[in-house]
C-alpha positions in Angstrom: -63.0 -12.9 1.6 -60.0 -12.7 0.1 -58.4 -8.8 0.9 -57.9 -8.2 -2.7 -61.8 -8.6 -2.8 -62.4 -6.5 0.6 -60.0 -3.7 -0.7 -62.3 -3.2 -4.1 -65.4 -3.5 -1.6 -64.3 -0.3 0.4 -63.1 2.0 -2.8 -66.8 1.1 -4.6 -68.2 2.4 -1.3 -66.0 5.8 -0.8 -66.7 6.3 -4.4 -70.5 6.3 -4.1 -70.4 8.3 -1.1 -68.6 11.2 -3.0 -71.0 10.9 -5.6 -73.3 14.1 -6.3 -77.0 12.7 -6.7 -80.1 14.6 -5.5 -83.1 13.5 -7.3 -87.0 15.4 -6.8 -90.0 13.7 -7.2 -92.8 16.0 -9.0 -94.8 17.1 -11.4 -93.0 17.0 -15.1 -92.2 21.1 -15.0 -89.1 22.9 -16.5 -86.9 21.7 -13.6 -87.7 18.3 -15.0 -85.2 19.2 -17.8 -82.4 19.7 -15.0 -83.3 16.3 -13.7 -82.6 14.9 -17.0 -79.3 16.5 -16.8 -78.4 15.2 -13.3 -79.5 11.7 -14.6 -77.1 12.0 -17.4 -74.3 13.1 -14.9 -75.5 10.2 -13.0 -74.7 7.7 -15.5 -71.5 9.2 -16.7 -69.8 9.1 -13.4 -71.2 5.3 -13.3 -69.0 4.9 -16.0 -66.2 6.6 -14.9 -66.0 4.8 -11.6 -66.7 1.0 -13.6 -63.5 2.6 -15.6 -61.6 3.1 -12.1 -62.7 0.3 -10.7 -61.2 -1.7 -13.4 -57.9 0.5 -13.3 -57.6 -0.5 -9.6 -58.3 -4.1 -10.0 -55.8 -4.0 -12.8 -53.2 -2.5 -10.5 -53.8 -4.9 -7.2 -53.3 -7.6 -10.0 -50.1 -6.4 -11.0 -49.1 -5.7 -7.2 -50.2 -9.4 -6.5 -48.2 -10.6 -9.2 -44.9 -8.2 -9.0 -44.6 -9.7 -5.4 -47.0 -7.1 -3.2 -45.7 -5.3 -0.5 -41.6 -6.7 -1.2 -42.0 -5.1 -4.3 -43.0 -1.8 -3.2 -40.5 -2.2 -0.2 -37.4 -3.3 -3.2 -38.8 -0.7 -5.6 -38.6 2.2 -2.3 -35.0 1.0 -1.2 -34.3 0.8 -5.6 -34.8 4.0 -5.9 -33.2 5.3 -3.2 -30.2 3.4 -4.2 -30.6 4.7 -7.7 -31.0 8.4 -6.4 -27.5 7.8 -4.7 -26.0 5.8 -7.7 -27.3 8.8 -9.9 -24.7 11.2 -8.4 -21.6 9.1 -8.7 -22.4 7.2 -12.2 -21.1 10.5 -14.2 -17.5 9.3 -13.0 -17.7 5.9 -14.4 -18.1 7.9 -17.7 -15.5 10.5 -16.8 -12.5 8.5 -14.9 -13.2 5.1 -14.4 -12.1 3.4 -18.1 -10.8 6.3 -19.5 -8.1 8.7 -17.6 -8.6 12.1 -18.9 -5.6 14.7 -19.3 -4.3 16.4 -16.7 -3.5 19.5 -18.5 -3.9 20.6 -21.8 -7.3 21.4 -24.2 -9.2 18.7 -22.3 -7.3 18.8 -19.0 -7.6 21.2 -16.2 -5.5 24.5 -16.5 -5.3 25.0 -12.5 -3.1 21.2 -12.5 -0.7 23.0 -14.8 -1.0 26.2 -12.8 0.1 24.1 -9.7 2.7 22.1 -11.4 4.4 25.4 -12.6 4.2 26.7 -9.5 6.0 24.2 -7.5 8.4 23.4 -10.3 9.7 27.6 -10.6 9.7 27.3 -6.5 11.9 24.5 -6.3 14.3 25.3 -8.9 14.2 28.3 -6.6 16.0 26.1 -4.2 18.5 24.4 -6.8 19.4 27.6 -8.0 20.1 28.6 -4.1 22.3 25.6 -3.8 24.3 26.1 -6.9 25.1 29.2 -6.0 26.2 28.0 -2.5 28.7 25.2 -4.4 29.8 27.9 -6.1 30.5 30.5 -3.5 32.4 27.2 -1.6 34.8 26.8 -4.7 35.5 30.5 -5.0 36.4 30.5 -1.8 38.3 27.9 -1.4 36.3 25.6 0.9 36.4 22.1 -1.2 38.6 20.0 -1.1 39.4 19.9 -4.8 37.0 20.8 -8.0 35.7 17.0 -8.6 33.0 16.9 -5.8 31.3 20.2 -6.4 31.1 19.6 -10.0 29.4 16.4 -9.5 27.0 18.3 -7.2 26.8 20.7 -10.2 25.8 18.2 -12.7 23.7 16.4 -9.9 21.8 19.7 -9.6 21.4 20.2 -13.7 20.0 16.5 -14.2 17.0 16.5 -11.4 16.1 19.9 -12.5 15.8 18.3 -16.1 13.8 15.1 -14.4 11.4 17.3 -13.0 11.0 19.3 -15.9 10.0 16.9 -18.1 7.8 14.8 -15.3 4.8 16.3 -16.3 5.4 15.1 -20.2 6.1 11.9 -18.5 2.8 11.8 -17.0 0.8 12.7 -19.4 2.7 10.1 -21.7 2.3 7.1 -19.7 -1.7 8.1 -18.9 -2.1 8.5 -22.9 -1.0 5.0 -24.0 -2.5 3.4 -21.2 -5.9 5.1 -22.6 -4.6 4.2 -26.4 -3.9 0.3 -25.6 -7.5 -0.1 -23.8 -9.6 1.3 -26.5 -7.8 -0.9 -28.9 -8.3 -3.9 -26.5 -12.1 -2.8 -25.9 -13.4 -1.2 -29.5 -14.5 -4.8 -30.9 -16.4 -5.6 -27.5 -18.0 -2.5 -27.6 -19.1 -2.5 -31.5 -20.7 -5.9 -30.7 -22.2 -4.6 -27.5 -24.0 -2.0 -29.6 -25.0 -4.6 -32.6 -23.7 -2.4 -35.7 -21.4 0.4 -36.3 -23.5 3.7 -36.5 -25.7 3.0 -34.0 -26.5 6.3 -32.1 -26.5 6.3 -28.6 -27.5 9.6 -26.2 -24.7 10.8 -23.6 -26.0 13.7 -21.1 -23.7 16.9 -21.0 -23.4 20.3 -19.4 -22.8 23.5 -21.5 -21.1 26.4 -20.1 -24.4 28.2 -18.8 -24.6 24.7 -16.6 -27.7 23.9 -18.9 -27.7 19.8 -19.2 -27.7 19.0 -22.7 -28.2 15.9 -25.0 -25.8 14.6 -27.5 -25.6 12.0 -30.2 -22.6 9.4 -30.0 -22.1 7.9 -33.0 -20.7 4.1 -32.7 -18.3 3.4 -35.2 -15.2 1.2 -34.8 -12.5 3.4 -36.0 -13.5 6.3 -33.9 -14.7 4.4 -30.8 -13.0 5.4 -27.4 -14.2 4.8 -24.4 -14.6 8.2 -22.9 -17.4 8.6 -25.4 -19.5 6.0 -23.1 -21.8 7.9 -20.4 -21.3 6.5 -17.1 -25.2 4.9 -16.6 -24.4 2.8 -19.4 -21.0 1.6 -18.4 -23.1 -0.1 -15.6 -26.4 -1.0 -17.4 -24.0 -2.6 -20.0 -22.6 -4.7 -17.2 -25.3 -5.7 -16.2 -28.6 -6.2 -18.3 -29.9 -8.9 -20.2 -28.4 -9.0 -24.3 -31.9 -8.9 -25.2 -32.8 -5.5 -23.9 -32.8 -2.8 -26.8 -30.3 -0.2 -26.6 -33.3 2.6 -26.1 -34.8 0.4 -23.3 -31.4 0.2 -21.5 -31.3 3.8 -21.2 -34.7 4.8 -19.9 -33.7 1.7 -17.4 -32.9 2.4 -14.0 -30.3 0.0 -12.5 -32.8 -1.1 -9.6 -35.1 -2.2 -12.5 -32.5 -4.2 -14.1 -31.9 -6.1 -10.8 -35.6 -6.7 -9.7 -36.4 -7.8 -13.7 -37.0 -11.2 -13.8 -35.5 -11.8 -17.1 -32.5 -10.7 -15.9 -32.0 -13.9 -13.7 -32.5 -14.2 -10.1 -29.6 -11.8 -8.5 -29.9 -12.2 -4.8 -33.6 -10.3 -4.9 -33.3 -7.2 -2.7 -30.0 -8.3 -1.3 -28.5 -8.4 -4.5 -29.3 -5.0 -5.7 -28.1 -3.7 -2.5 -24.5 -5.1 -2.9 -24.3 -4.4 -6.3 -25.5 -0.8 -6.4 -23.8 -0.4 -3.0 -20.6 -1.4 -4.7 -21.0 0.4 -7.5 -21.8 3.7 -5.3 -18.5 2.9 -3.2 -16.0 2.1 -6.3 -17.2 5.4 -8.2 -16.1 7.1 -5.1 -13.0 5.1 -4.7 -12.6 6.2 -8.9 -13.0 9.8 -8.3 -10.7 9.9 -5.4 -8.0 8.4 -7.3 -8.3 10.9 -10.5 -8.1 13.5 -7.9 -5.2 12.0 -6.4 -3.7 11.7 -9.7 -3.7 15.5 -10.1 -2.2 16.8 -6.7 0.2 14.2 -7.2 1.1 15.4 -10.2 1.2 19.2 -8.9 4.1 18.1 -6.4 6.0 15.9 -8.4 8.9 18.4 -9.1 9.1 19.1 -5.5 9.6 15.4 -4.5 12.3 14.9 -7.3 13.9 18.0 -6.3 13.8 17.8 -2.5 14.8 14.5 -2.6 18.2 15.4 -4.7 18.6 18.6 -1.8 18.1 16.6 1.1 19.4 13.7 0.5 16.5 11.3 0.6 17.1 8.7 -2.4 14.2 6.6 -1.3 11.6 9.3 -1.8 12.1 8.6 -6.0 11.1 4.8 -4.9 8.3 6.0 -2.8 6.9 8.5 -5.8 7.2 6.0 -8.4 5.7 3.2 -6.6 2.6 5.6 -5.7 2.4 7.2 -9.0 2.4 3.7 -10.9 -0.5 2.3 -8.4 -2.5 5.5 -9.4 -2.1 5.6 -12.6 -2.1 1.8 -12.8 -5.4 1.6 -11.0 -7.4 2.4 -14.5 -6.2 -1.3 -16.2 -7.8 -3.0 -12.6 -11.2 -1.3 -13.4 -10.8 -1.6 -17.6 -10.2 -5.2 -17.4 -12.9 -6.2 -15.3 -15.3 -4.1 -17.2 -14.5 -6.2 -20.2 -14.5 -9.6 -18.2 -18.4 -8.4 -16.8 -19.3 -7.5 -20.7 -18.0 -10.8 -21.9 -19.7 -12.5 -19.1 -22.4 -10.5 -20.0 -22.9 -11.4 -23.6 -22.0 -14.7 -23.2 -24.6 -16.1 -20.6 -23.9 -20.0 -20.6 -20.4 -18.6 -19.1 -21.6 -19.4 -15.8 -24.6 -21.6 -16.6 -23.1 -24.4 -14.7 -22.6 -22.8 -11.6 -26.2 -22.8 -11.4 -26.0 -18.4 -11.2 -27.0 -15.9 -13.4 -24.9 -13.6 -15.1 -26.2 -10.6 -13.4 -25.4 -12.2 -10.2 -21.9 -13.1 -11.6 -20.8 -9.7 -12.3 -21.4 -8.4 -9.2 -19.4 -10.5 -7.9 -16.9 -9.8 -10.2 -17.5 -6.1 -9.4 -17.0 -6.5 -5.4 -13.8 -8.6 -6.2 -12.3 -5.5 -8.4 -13.1 -3.2 -5.6 -11.2 -5.4 -2.9 -8.3 -5.3 -5.2 -8.6 -1.6 -6.0 -8.5 -1.4 -2.1 -5.3 -3.8 -1.8 -3.4 -2.1 -4.4 -4.3 0.9 -4.1 -5.7 3.0 -1.6 -4.0 1.4 1.7 -0.4 1.6 0.0 -1.7 4.9 -0.7 -2.6 5.8 3.0 0.2 4.5 3.9 2.6 6.5 1.7 0.2 9.6 3.2 1.3 9.2 6.7 5.0 9.3 5.5 4.6 12.1 3.5 8.7 13.3 2.7 9.4 9.7 1.7 5.5 8.3 0.7 6.4 5.4 2.6 9.8 4.7 0.2 11.8 3.1 2.9 8.8 0.2 3.2 9.3 -0.1 -0.7 12.9 -0.5 -0.4 12.7 -3.4 2.6 10.0 -4.9 0.2 12.3 -5.2 -3.0 14.8 -6.4 -0.3 12.9 -9.1 0.4 11.6 -10.2 -2.8 15.3 -10.4 -4.3 16.5 -12.1 -0.8 13.7 -14.7 -1.9 14.4 -14.9 -5.4 18.2 -15.8 -4.3 16.9 -18.4 -2.0 14.9 -20.2 -4.8 18.0 -19.6 -6.8 20.1 -21.4 -4.7 17.7 -24.4 -4.1 18.0 -25.0 -8.1 21.4 -24.5 -8.3 22.3 -27.2 -5.3 20.0 -29.7 -7.1 21.7 -28.6 -10.6 24.9 -29.7 -8.6 23.5 -32.6 -7.0 22.5 -34.3 -10.2 25.8 -33.3 -11.7 27.4 -35.2 -9.5 25.6 -38.1 -9.4 25.7 -38.4 -13.4 29.3 -37.3 -13.4 28.7 -34.1 -15.2 31.2 -31.9 -14.4 30.3 -28.8 -16.7 26.5 -29.5 -14.6 28.4 -29.4 -11.6 30.4 -26.4 -12.0 27.3 -25.0 -13.1 26.0 -25.3 -9.8 28.4 -24.6 -7.6 28.5 -21.0 -9.7 24.6 -21.0 -9.3 25.2 -21.2 -5.5 27.6 -18.5 -5.0 25.6 -16.2 -7.3 22.3 -17.1 -5.4 24.5 -16.2 -1.9 25.3 -12.9 -3.3 21.5 -12.3 -4.2 20.5 -13.4 -0.8 23.0 -10.9 0.7 22.3 -8.3 -1.6 18.4 -8.2 -0.5 19.1 -8.5 3.1 21.6 -5.4 2.7 18.5 -3.3 0.7 15.8 -4.7 3.6 18.3 -3.5 6.0 18.3 0.1 4.7 21.7 0.1 2.9 20.5 0.6 -0.3 22.4 4.3 -0.1 25.9 2.2 1.0 25.1 0.0 -2.0 24.9 2.9 -4.1 28.6 4.4 -3.3 30.4 1.0 -2.9 29.3 0.9 -6.9 30.4 4.1 -7.1 33.8 3.8 -5.1 34.5 0.4 -7.6 33.9 2.6 -10.5 36.5 5.0 -9.2 38.9 2.5 -8.3 38.8 1.3 -12.0 39.0 4.8 -14.0 41.8 5.9 -11.0 40.6 6.5 -7.3 41.6 9.3 -5.9 41.2 8.3 -1.8 40.5 10.9 0.9 42.9 10.6 3.9 41.1 8.8 7.0 42.9 10.1 10.0 40.6 8.7 12.6 39.4 4.8 12.3 36.3 4.1 15.3 37.4 1.8 16.8 35.6 2.1 19.8 32.3 4.1 19.7 30.1 5.5 23.0 26.2 4.3 22.5 23.5 6.3 23.7 22.0 3.2 25.5 22.0 3.0 29.2 21.0 -0.4 31.1 19.6 0.0 34.6 20.0 -2.1 37.1 17.4 -1.0 39.7 16.5 -2.3 43.5 13.1 0.1 43.3 11.1 -2.7 42.7 9.8 -6.8 43.8 12.3 -9.1 42.7 12.2 -12.6 43.8 15.4 -14.8 44.1 15.7 -17.9 42.6 18.6 -20.4 44.0 20.7 -22.4 41.4 23.4 -25.4 41.3 26.6 -24.6 42.0 28.5 -21.7 39.9 25.4 -21.9 37.0 23.9 -18.6 37.8 26.1 -17.0 35.1 25.7 -19.7 32.7 21.8 -19.4 33.1 21.4 -15.7 33.2 22.7 -15.8 29.5 20.5 -18.2 28.5 17.4 -16.9 29.9 18.9 -13.4 28.1 18.9 -15.5 25.0 15.4 -17.0 25.1 13.7 -13.4 26.7 16.1 -10.8 25.4 13.3 -8.3 27.0 13.9 -9.1 30.0 17.5 -7.3 30.6 16.3 -4.9 33.2 14.3 -8.3 34.6 17.2 -10.1 36.2 19.7 -9.5 38.4 22.9 -11.5 39.9 22.8 -11.9 43.6 25.0 -10.5 45.6 25.3 -14.1 46.9 26.4 -16.9 45.3 24.4 -19.3 43.0 21.2 -16.7 43.1 19.2 -14.9 41.2 17.3 -12.1 41.4 13.9 -12.2 38.9 11.1 -9.4 38.8 8.1 -10.5 39.9 6.2 -10.1 36.6 9.1 -12.5 34.5 9.0 -15.1 37.7 7.1 -18.1 36.4 9.0 -17.7 32.9 12.3 -17.8 34.4 11.3 -20.8 37.1 10.2 -22.9 33.8 13.2 -22.4 32.0 15.2 -23.0 35.4 13.5 -26.4 35.5 13.6 -27.4 31.8 17.4 -27.0 31.8 18.4 -28.3 35.5 15.4 -30.1 36.7 12.9 -28.9 39.4 14.3 -30.8 42.5 17.5 -28.6 41.7 15.8 -25.4 42.0 14.7 -23.5 45.0 12.3 -20.6 44.4 11.5 -20.1 48.2 14.7 -18.3 49.5 14.3 -15.3 50.8 16.4 -11.8 49.3 18.7 -11.1 51.8 20.3 -8.1 49.9 19.3 -6.5 46.7 22.3 -4.6 44.4 22.2 -0.8 44.6 21.0 0.9 41.6 23.2 1.2 38.9 22.9 2.7 35.5 25.3 1.1 33.2 26.9 2.9 30.2 27.5 1.0 26.4 30.9 1.1 24.5 30.9 -0.9 21.1 34.2 -2.8 20.2 35.4 -5.1 17.8 33.8 -8.1 18.2 37.1 -10.7 18.2 38.4 -8.0 21.0 35.7 -8.1 23.5 37.5 -10.7 26.4 40.8 -9.1 25.7 39.9 -5.5 25.9 38.2 -6.3 29.4 41.1 -8.1 30.8 42.7 -5.1 29.8 41.0 -2.5 31.6 42.7 -2.5 35.0 42.4 0.7 36.1 39.2 0.1 37.0 37.6 -1.9 39.8 36.1 -5.3 38.3 32.7 -4.8 39.3 32.6 -1.8 37.2 32.7 -3.7 34.0 30.5 -6.4 32.4 29.8 -7.8 29.0 26.5 -6.7 27.6 23.9 -9.1 25.4 25.7 -8.0 22.3 29.3 -9.9 21.3 30.7 -6.1 20.6 29.4 -4.8 24.2 31.3 -3.8 27.0 28.9 -2.1 29.8 30.9 0.2 32.3 29.3 1.5 35.4 29.2 5.8 35.5 32.0 6.1 38.1 34.4 4.4 35.9 33.5 5.1 32.6 35.6 8.1 31.3 38.9 6.3 32.8 37.0 2.9 30.8 37.4 5.3 27.8 40.8 6.7 28.2 41.9 2.8 28.4 40.5 1.5 25.7 41.7 4.6 23.5 45.2 3.6 24.9 44.7 -0.1 23.8 44.0 0.8 20.2 46.7 3.2 20.1 49.0 1.2 17.8 46.2 -1.4 16.5 45.8 -1.5 12.5 42.7 -2.0 11.4 42.3 -4.0 7.7 39.6 -4.7 5.5 39.0 -7.6 2.6 38.5 -7.6 -0.6 38.6 -10.2 -3.0 40.9 -12.2 -0.9 43.4 -9.3 -0.6 43.4 -6.8 2.2 43.3 -2.9 2.6 45.4 -1.0 5.3 45.4 2.4 6.0 48.9 3.7 5.3 49.8 7.4 6.5 46.2 8.3 6.0 45.5 6.5 2.6 43.9 3.2 1.9 46.6 1.0 0.4 46.1 -2.7 -1.0 48.6 -5.6 0.3 48.6 -9.3 0.0 49.0 -10.2 3.9 46.9 -8.5 6.7 49.2 -6.9 9.3 50.3 -8.8 12.3 47.7 -8.2 15.4 45.3 -6.1 13.3 41.8 -6.4 13.9 39.6 -7.4 11.2 37.1 -4.6 10.2 35.2 -6.9 7.7 34.6 -6.4 4.0 35.4 -3.2 2.4 32.3 -2.3 2.0 32.6 2.1 2.9 33.1 4.3 0.5 36.1 6.4 1.7 37.3 7.6 -1.5 
């Protein structure tokens, strides 16, 4: 027997067993009337039973047609997802497609109160800095009045910028909302079929009661903020044949499970679709909360960066604000694409999938892009709360500029080569000039990537001063040498293995090892015996392999025992002009030869601690009469009586210090 028939028999048996049927036999007495009444009740019960059986039969038939136990299970999971989505779907109508004003009539008073408090607190710090500057000028502790006046001017500018920061942020939000309202109106009017159609939006009144208000869709009045959150989602996933009233009363799980919407992967499609809707709603909520908090602290970042000299903070703040506000553009653009796909069923028919499934993929892509574009940079910014990741933004900008310069260089070289082949002199000249420009772009990008943005700004300020009429400062002490905090340690407290090399090759091979493995500097020593290199046991395999590649396996002896390990030494590092390192080392005559050696960098000298002070004293004497000079546009800059002077010829035996890049005015 079929399971459905057995199920019906069980229901019939239980129903009959529970009927209150009692019958007496006897003569026709007044009790007969009661008997007739009982017979009439029995007939009524039988009719009700038949009606119940008919309804049960209908339910069983529908249950089997919709998939049996699978439908029950899917509906249960769908109800759970609908309940979870119901708690977050309001975000889609409040701050997903539309960013509400942060302050004002439609905004939030606490945002303005918070911003106001932070603004006046930071203005207080600026006022304090202003008074300190005035006090120093009055006491005569400043050299002239140019720098103090510049500081006062900057204080005023930063205070003004922070004052207008709230207005700027609100204006950007308004313009973005206005733009997407204008773009989306035709789509939304088409979605609701005709102008003037009414749909319902649920709101909460001042007493906390849920009330319904009617929204009349008119093309000239329509705004994204008027679309209820549930309709934002339903309109993107439902079949276009569903009328508006039915759509409003249909849950998201029903839309996913309804076959008229096409196959969307069944239970898994519903789980992925609604799950992504929930996560994306949470992300949109976090984004709007973050925007409010960022806005409150904008004055602190603007004025704090000025007071504490952190210009990269402006880049970090600008970057995270643009991403936080601009994330709405991803949401709006993605939703408009989904609406377009939903209203054009043939758009994805050639792929063999339904529009609903296609929109599940689109929504998932929007979620991934939102994580990459906003969430990851936002988390990185939180890890650096002082500059909001401004130094990383700076380095990325440098890499982009460097890459652009590299591409421009390739194009210029190609232009020059083609022009030389065709005899085009102007083209060849343009190629050469383009290559030079590309080289400068790459240098500029590299300097920014290396954190020299502040130096570049000062350099440009110096050039501007130079054109106007520079007032250079005196530079009494030129840093020809400086002591490193770095300490290089050689120790015999570890196990070393000896490697015997061909005669006289130990110094040469040690340099090659450190060139390839600079991290091994503390793991490799010159032995006390000639041709012996001592290598830490953890690094010996790499060194042996390199020695065999260079000199051949037959010329390397790794079985020699260590007879003497050098004593423990802590070498102190000093930096000198690269071109003078060799001559400097030759002139260090008052310290033992084994107390000085070259460092791994071309401008580095290592001195034994016992001879360090004596070595520094000798270096100062060596550089006492040396004249430094810098290059600028084919001419040279030297210091005469503490002031920078431009000359045509570099000084004899002077030390070349590189291109003129420091702001010494």
